VOGU-3710 file (C-alpha; in Angstrom, 3 decimals, decimal comma):
1> xxxxxxxxxx> 0,000/0,000/0,000  2,861/2,360/0,838  4,518/1,605/-2,507  1,263/2,233/-4,387  0,860/5,609/-2,643  4,538/6,434/-3,280  4,129/5,612/-6,988  1,071/7,892/-7,242  2,944/10,753/-5,568  6,051/10,304/-7,751
11> xxxxxxxxxx> 3,951/10,184/-10,937  2,414/13,569/-10,152  5,606/15,423/-9,205  8,755/16,431/-11,120  10,204/13,035/-10,111  8,037/11,325/-12,757  10,583/11,831/-15,550  13,304/9,983/-13,606  10,786/7,316/-12,498  9,669/6,719/-16,091
21> xxxxxxxxxx> 13,252/6,652/-17,358  14,229/3,991/-14,783  11,249/1,792/-15,691  12,139/1,959/-19,403  15,859/1,296/-18,881  16,875/-1,850/-20,782  18,586/-4,676/-18,913  20,288/-7,513/-20,787  20,759/-10,896/-19,106  22,651/-13,786/-20,741
31> xxxxxxxxxx> 25,791/-14,316/-22,753  26,743/-14,408/-26,439  23,735/-15,078/-28,642  21,676/-16,301/-25,693  20,471/-13,061/-24,168  17,146/-11,578/-23,087  16,867/-7,796/-23,218  13,842/-6,209/-21,542  13,009/-2,980/-19,728  13,038/-2,820/-15,923
41> xxxxxxxxxx> 9,231/-2,667/-16,072  9,075/-5,904/-18,102  11,591/-7,663/-15,850  9,333/-6,887/-12,882  6,056/-7,810/-14,605  7,277/-10,833/-16,595  10,221/-11,987/-14,482  9,774/-11,289/-10,774  6,018/-11,799/-10,989  6,684/-15,384/-12,109
51> xxxxxxxxxx> 7,699/-15,989/-8,479  4,401/-14,424/-7,367  2,617/-16,944/-9,606  4,860/-19,722/-8,239  3,549/-18,977/-4,729  -0,037/-18,892/-6,038  0,508/-22,263/-7,730  1,896/-23,764/-4,509  -1,078/-22,404/-2,539  -3,516/-23,865/-5,077
61> xxxxxxxxxx> -1,830/-27,272/-4,899  -1,725/-27,250/-1,083  -5,389/-26,243/-0,800  -6,444/-28,992/-3,229  -4,412/-31,644/-1,394  -5,040/-30,828/2,266  -6,887/-27,511/2,571  -10,366/-26,092/2,093  -10,531/-27,484/-1,451  -9,623/-31,073/-0,541
71> xxxxxxxxxx> -13,189/-32,082/0,367  -15,659/-31,627/-2,492  -18,655/-30,708/-0,316  -16,581/-28,333/1,776  -14,957/-26,867/-1,345  -18,264/-26,279/-3,142  -18,954/-23,051/-1,227  -15,688/-21,138/-1,954  -15,624/-22,527/-5,526  -19,189/-21,329/-6,178
81> xxxxxxxxxx> -18,439/-17,982/-4,510  -15,318/-17,528/-6,669  -17,189/-18,433/-9,874  -19,924/-15,922/-9,042  -17,266/-13,355/-8,169  -15,720/-13,803/-11,608  -18,837/-14,085/-13,789  -20,927/-11,164/-12,494  -18,120/-8,535/-12,573  -17,167/-9,617/-16,110
91> xxxxxxxxxx> -20,817/-9,404/-17,240  -21,235/-5,924/-15,684  -18,054/-4,734/-17,393  -19,101/-6,127/-20,792  -22,581/-4,572/-20,526  -21,083/-1,132/-19,819  -18,353/-1,415/-22,475  -20,139/-3,560/-25,077  -18,972/-2,877/-28,621  -16,307/-0,366/-27,560
101> xxxxxxxxxx> -12,522/-0,545/-27,759  -12,329/-1,152/-24,013  -14,304/-4,404/-24,180  -11,028/-6,346/-24,232  -10,570/-5,536/-20,543  -13,550/-7,659/-19,399  -11,349/-9,842/-17,142  -9,898/-6,935/-15,133  -12,602/-6,880/-12,396  -12,586/-10,682/-12,020
111> xxxxxxxxxx> -9,588/-10,949/-9,676  -9,273/-10,601/-5,889  -6,033/-9,505/-4,237  -5,313/-12,141/-1,558  -2,732/-10,083/0,341  -4,864/-6,969/0,823  -8,107/-8,831/1,589  -6,478/-11,180/4,109  -4,634/-8,208/5,637  -7,972/-6,581/6,497
121> xxxxxxxxxx> -9,248/-9,793/8,106  -6,056/-9,952/10,180  -6,733/-6,395/11,434  -10,221/-7,500/12,524  -8,604/-10,197/14,690  -10,951/-12,031/17,063  -14,018/-10,153/15,826  -14,269/-12,742/13,048  -14,099/-16,558/13,254  -10,932/-18,253/12,008
131> xxxxxxxxxx> -13,018/-20,259/9,532  -13,945/-17,026/7,710  -10,262/-16,498/6,936  -10,067/-20,026/5,485  -13,131/-19,318/3,339  -11,605/-16,108/1,963  -8,271/-17,822/1,250  -9,977/-20,675/-0,620  -12,178/-18,224/-2,546  -9,188/-16,049/-3,519
141> xxxxxxxxxx> -7,126/-19,076/-4,571  -9,907/-20,367/-6,856  -10,267/-16,795/-8,102  -6,543/-16,701/-8,933  -6,805/-20,051/-10,695  -9,615/-18,606/-12,817  -7,491/-15,550/-13,615  -4,579/-17,787/-14,625  -6,821/-19,752/-17,026  -8,213/-16,504/-18,485
151> xxxxxxxxxx> -4,696/-15,119/-19,026  -3,607/-18,336/-20,765  -6,675/-18,520/-23,025  -7,545/-14,903/-23,798  -4,456/-12,762/-23,261  -1,916/-14,766/-25,189  -0,061/-13,243/-28,133  0,809/-15,031/-31,375  1,958/-18,572/-30,548  5,460/-19,694/-31,576
161> xxxxxxxxxx> 5,193/-23,472/-31,777  8,926/-24,188/-31,450  9,216/-22,281/-28,168  5,922/-23,773/-26,973  7,264/-27,267/-27,714  10,414/-26,455/-25,720  8,196/-25,300/-22,817  6,215/-28,536/-23,023  9,450/-30,561/-22,897  10,549/-28,642/-19,774
171> xxxxxxxxxx> 7,187/-29,270/-18,118  7,379/-32,994/-18,937  10,904/-33,077/-17,476  9,574/-31,455/-14,293  6,866/-34,124/-14,036  9,488/-36,836/-14,555  11,481/-35,380/-11,636  8,360/-35,524/-9,485  7,402/-39,058/-10,487  11,045/-40,155/-10,145
181> xxxxxxxxxx> 11,060/-39,144/-6,487  13,515/-36,238/-6,788  13,126/-34,174/-3,604  15,969/-31,658/-4,007  14,584/-28,304/-5,124  17,523/-27,128/-7,290  16,582/-29,250/-10,372  13,037/-27,833/-10,199  14,398/-24,276/-10,048  16,690/-24,825/-13,060
191> xxxxxxxxxx> 13,995/-26,454/-15,193  11,534/-23,791/-14,034  13,848/-21,063/-15,361  14,120/-22,883/-18,709  10,332/-23,237/-18,766  10,018/-19,491/-18,113  12,362/-18,706/-21,021  10,384/-21,018/-23,309  7,082/-19,427/-22,283  8,542/-15,931/-22,781
201> xxxxxxxxxx> 9,528/-16,800/-26,358  6,330/-18,745/-27,110  3,850/-15,866/-26,795  2,060/-17,424/-23,812  2,553/-15,136/-20,823  5,821/-16,079/-19,131  4,523/-15,779/-15,561  2,405/-18,906/-16,101  5,688/-20,839/-15,900  5,586/-20,147/-12,166
211> xxxxxxxxxx> 2,235/-21,918/-11,806  3,265/-24,886/-13,958  6,501/-25,320/-12,000  4,596/-25,151/-8,704  2,240/-27,938/-9,760  5,186/-30,326/-10,251  6,973/-29,663/-6,940  6,500/-32,720/-4,672  4,117/-32,485/-1,736  5,081/-35,800/-0,108
221> xxxxxxxxxx> 7,608/-36,201/2,691  10,512/-38,651/2,341  10,326/-39,539/6,015  7,799/-41,631/7,939  6,171/-39,697/10,794  6,749/-42,412/13,405  10,383/-42,914/12,438  10,938/-39,125/12,418  9,464/-38,687/15,899  11,520/-41,572/17,327
231> xxxxxxxxxx> 14,760/-40,430/15,737  14,300/-36,818/16,856  13,630/-38,055/20,409  16,837/-40,123/20,366  18,884/-37,206/19,034  17,512/-34,836/21,689  18,460/-37,308/24,454  21,947/-37,510/22,976  22,085/-33,685/22,652  21,374/-33,322/26,387
241> xxxxxxxxxx> 23,944/-35,989/27,323  26,833/-34,345/25,451  25,956/-30,871/26,708  28,817/-29,154/28,586  27,622/-26,324/30,839  29,379/-23,002/30,232  30,832/-24,161/26,897  30,034/-22,526/23,559  28,616/-24,949/20,998  31,623/-24,153/18,789
251> xxxxxxxxxx> 33,711/-26,044/21,341  31,381/-29,054/21,445  31,844/-31,125/18,275  29,487/-33,902/19,462  26,642/-31,496/20,156  27,165/-29,829/16,780  27,012/-33,260/15,079  23,649/-33,891/16,775  22,394/-30,532/15,483  23,390/-31,551/11,963
261> xxxxxxxxxx> 21,462/-34,784/12,382  18,386/-32,895/13,591  18,629/-30,549/10,612  18,901/-33,449/8,165  15,847/-35,220/9,576  13,780/-32,029/9,644  14,802/-31,394/6,032  13,701/-34,921/5,058  10,394/-34,598/6,933  9,427/-31,274/5,380
271> xxxxxxxxxx> 7,969/-31,580/1,879  9,665/-29,741/-1,023  6,405/-27,808/-1,518  6,639/-26,444/2,042  10,337/-25,616/1,659  9,846/-23,698/-1,590  6,809/-21,825/-0,271  8,696/-20,912/2,907  11,759/-19,815/0,914  9,918/-17,428/-1,410
281> xxxxxxxxxx> 6,868/-16,287/0,562  8,516/-13,360/2,368  10,421/-12,288/-0,754  7,169/-12,213/-2,736  5,156/-10,469/-0,012  7,679/-7,842/1,024  9,739/-7,257/-2,132  8,135/-8,461/-5,357  4,523/-7,339/-4,788  5,631/-3,911/-3,439
291> xxxxxxxxxx> 7,986/-3,507/-6,440  5,102/-4,420/-8,742  2,942/-1,770/-7,049  5,739/0,804/-7,319  6,250/0,047/-11,027  2,569/-0,120/-12,013  0,619/2,277/-9,785  2,427/5,403/-10,991  -0,402/7,236/-12,771  0,044/10,833/-13,959
301> xxxxxxxxxx> -3,357/12,312/-13,117  -4,811/15,338/-14,860  -6,978/16,558/-11,997  -8,825/18,925/-14,307  -10,220/16,021/-16,327  -10,928/13,618/-13,442  -14,671/14,117/-13,946  -14,381/12,774/-17,487  -12,282/9,832/-16,270  -14,877/8,801/-13,674
311> xxxxxxxxxx> -17,751/8,741/-16,200  -15,773/6,906/-18,884  -17,260/3,430/-19,593  -13,894/1,787/-18,868  -13,627/3,369/-15,402  -17,284/2,707/-14,646  -17,023/-0,909/-15,817  -14,009/-1,714/-13,627  -15,352/0,136/-10,565  -18,871/-1,297/-10,817
321> xxxxxxxxxx> -17,505/-4,776/-11,550  -15,213/-4,842/-8,518  -17,483/-3,075/-6,012  -20,976/-4,247/-7,002  -20,232/-7,254/-9,218  -17,959/-8,993/-6,731  -20,397/-8,364/-3,877  -23,419/-9,630/-5,822  -21,618/-12,594/-7,410  -19,912/-13,945/-4,272
331> xxxxxxxxxx> -22,953/-13,443/-2,027  -25,607/-14,723/-4,457  -23,701/-17,835/-5,548  -22,824/-18,615/-1,898  -26,497/-18,288/-0,916  -27,564/-20,629/-3,754  -25,069/-23,341/-2,748  -26,004/-23,155/0,957  -29,738/-22,889/0,298  -29,689/-25,901/-2,045
341> xxxxxxxxxx> -27,845/-28,045/0,519  -24,859/-28,643/-1,777  -22,596/-27,140/0,869  -22,897/-25,442/4,247  -21,521/-22,332/5,876  -18,180/-22,756/7,700  -18,410/-23,236/11,453  -19,399/-20,045/13,367  -19,764/-18,082/10,104  -22,996/-16,238/9,270
351> xxxxxxxxxx> -24,317/-15,210/5,873  -23,809/-11,602/6,966  -20,081/-12,304/7,354  -20,048/-13,942/3,911  -21,465/-10,641/2,633  -18,556/-8,819/4,286  -16,077/-11,115/2,553  -17,960/-10,505/-0,710  -17,215/-6,796/-0,293  -13,529/-7,477/0,445
361> xxxxxxxxxx> -13,359/-9,617/-2,700  -13,677/-6,340/-4,623  -10,088/-5,483/-3,685  -8,510/-6,366/-7,012  -5,226/-4,496/-6,845  -2,312/-6,772/-7,874  -3,958/-9,240/-10,257  -6,350/-6,640/-11,734  -3,475/-4,283/-12,600  -1,573/-7,260/-14,010
371> xxxxxxxxxx> -4,479/-8,237/-16,306  -4,981/-4,573/-17,276  -1,366/-4,436/-18,457  -2,025/-7,435/-20,713  -5,380/-6,171/-22,007  -4,256/-2,634/-22,826  -0,524/-3,000/-23,417  0,828/0,232/-24,879  -2,529/2,052/-24,562  -1,474/4,647/-21,996
381> xxxxxxxxxx> -4,793/6,517/-21,876  -6,741/3,329/-21,122  -4,155/2,142/-18,587  -4,372/5,426/-16,665  -8,179/5,171/-16,511  -8,216/1,514/-15,514  -5,577/1,947/-12,788  -7,505/4,856/-11,282  -10,623/2,681/-11,337  -8,839/-0,290/-9,723
391> xxxxxxxxxx> -7,378/1,834/-6,918  -10,706/3,617/-6,339  -12,683/0,354/-6,300  -10,148/-1,375/-4,044  -10,298/1,478/-1,516  -14,128/1,453/-1,529  -14,280/-2,354/-1,240  -11,646/-2,443/1,517  -13,286/0,245/3,675  -16,868/-1,008/3,242
401> xxxxxxxxxx> -15,824/-4,624/3,793  -13,926/-3,718/6,963  -16,811/-1,662/8,373  -19,349/-4,375/7,492  -17,352/-7,156/9,151  -16,550/-4,937/12,142  -20,279/-4,358/12,670  -21,114/-8,044/12,032  -18,411/-9,083/14,507  -19,767/-6,702/17,133
411> xxxxx> -23,264/-8,163/16,763  -21,819/-11,691/17,070  -19,942/-10,741/20,264  -23,039/-9,112/21,775  -25,293/-12,049/20,916
//
């Protein structure tokens, strides 16, 4: 949020020229004939954001295997809510922009920003049940999966079959690693980079390589739980026996050897999926997403023409889609699934709280701006309008969702 505000300030001060120059500076990576030359802006959006999509892919896989999406009846509610939250905003946008040049941006209001929406629930703390957080996470993950499919199908440039074939070979090699029981993460990283290069050259958006790589990273531990527990217990007994009071561990070779053994067993017990997610999660949350906001939220605003911007069909379509479409789609589809008996509300969660989450789902910042960049690449006037609309809608959705859930939580506490 701070980076988004900073970008808006920079874009409307004399610093904008330097800001714009930095973003368009070309950076070449490679050697000899094998080089990739892109602007700083493209390296952030196509390169670093691949790691953002890697984390999303890992979250999707984890949720399907052991999370809210692992049980079909339990998963029906967030899946239905996500589908409604994608369909209704897209329909509202198309109705407002039907037949115009801006119609290509129909997928912009479909996405929910997990980080911002979950952040607001965290602020609410004990005023909301823990199960509501799980519902929002599952909804947002299905939402992201939908956005990934839309990007692959509708925002792909001309396909280069040779590069696409190379990408397919890399993906097959990743699956072979998985099926072959390879648990070291380095081979997955190396093949993932090659997959990214192939996707970049193929015309399919390169960030999707992050999702495909994530789906192949093993989610099974090499170590049996009982054996792990017994061995750790033995090592801890040995650790205590060789302990020398007053001595630094640097002076105790036996104790250090036990520590190495503990580390090895913990490493074997933890799945590669957990290790990769743990390794990149903080980098994505506190570096890559803020950098993306800094590079993409810088909008030079002509305050004299803001009135025209707000009534433009593009701005109205994005704002109405995120604020009203998300609310109506998530809430209505959730109500249908619960009312029909297909699924049930999470424990301690009321339909009023689902409505609050439906409002928060209108926070579309990161993924919406990302899709906007694909839909209107090079169309500066449209990008300015759509970014203003996304920021405006996200602020409205965030504030109204917070206030709604705060009030709903207060009622729940009182009752």
